[in-house]
C-alpha positions in Angstrom: 0.1 0.0 0.5 1.7 3.4 -1.1 -0.1 6.7 0.2 0.5 9.8 -2.1 0.4 13.4 -1.3 -0.8 15.8 -4.1 -0.7 19.1 -4.4 -2.0 21.1 -7.7 -2.7 18.1 -9.3 0.9 16.8 -9.0 2.7 13.9 -6.9 4.3 16.0 -4.0 5.4 13.1 -1.9 5.1 8.9 -2.1 5.3 6.9 0.8 5.4 3.2 1.6 3.0 2.0 4.4 3.2 -1.5 3.7 3.9 -4.3 1.2 1.0 -6.4 2.1 -2.3 -5.0 2.6 -4.4 -6.3 5.8 -7.8 -5.1 6.1 -8.4 -6.0 9.4 -5.8 -3.4 10.6 -8.4 -0.9 8.8 -10.2 1.7 11.5 -12.9 4.2 11.1 -12.7 6.9 13.4 -16.1 9.3 13.7 -15.1 12.7 13.4 -18.0 15.4 14.8 -18.1 19.0 13.7 -21.2 21.2 13.8 -23.5 18.4 14.2 -22.4 16.2 11.1 -20.4 13.1 11.3 -17.6 12.1 8.9 -15.0 9.3 9.3 -11.4 9.1 8.9 -10.2 5.8 7.3 -6.9 4.8 9.0 -4.0 2.2 8.5 -2.5 1.0 11.7 0.5 -1.1 11.2 3.7 0.3 13.1 2.3 4.0 13.0 -1.1 5.3 12.3 -1.5 6.2 8.7 -4.8 8.4 8.0 -5.5 7.6 4.4 -9.4 9.4 3.8 -11.9 11.2 5.2 -15.4 9.8 4.1 -18.1 12.4 4.2 -21.2 10.1 5.3 -22.3 6.7 6.7 -23.8 5.4 3.6 -19.9 6.1 1.8 -18.0 4.3 4.9 -20.4 1.3 4.5 -19.9 1.1 0.5 -16.2 1.0 1.1 -16.2 -1.5 3.9 -18.4 -3.6 1.9 -16.4 -3.2 -1.3 -13.2 -4.3 0.8 -15.0 -7.3 2.6 -16.0 -8.9 -1.3 -13.4 -7.7 -3.2 -10.1 -7.7 -1.4 -8.1 -11.0 -0.7 -5.6 -11.6 1.5 -2.2 -12.8 0.7 
């Protein structure tokens, strides 16, 4: 798994997180502001890696279902 940071549609930084993806290490942390809840997709390895901010509960469930159905462990 590789994390890239983009600035003005150009890759600014590329960082290797892990060689083997393990979906059981993903966690979703709720972030609440102004009465709205968003979720932070976090991958925990030897350190915490924030990957994505998910805007709605439906998007979170969609991502979880996709990972459960389509991503296989090595």
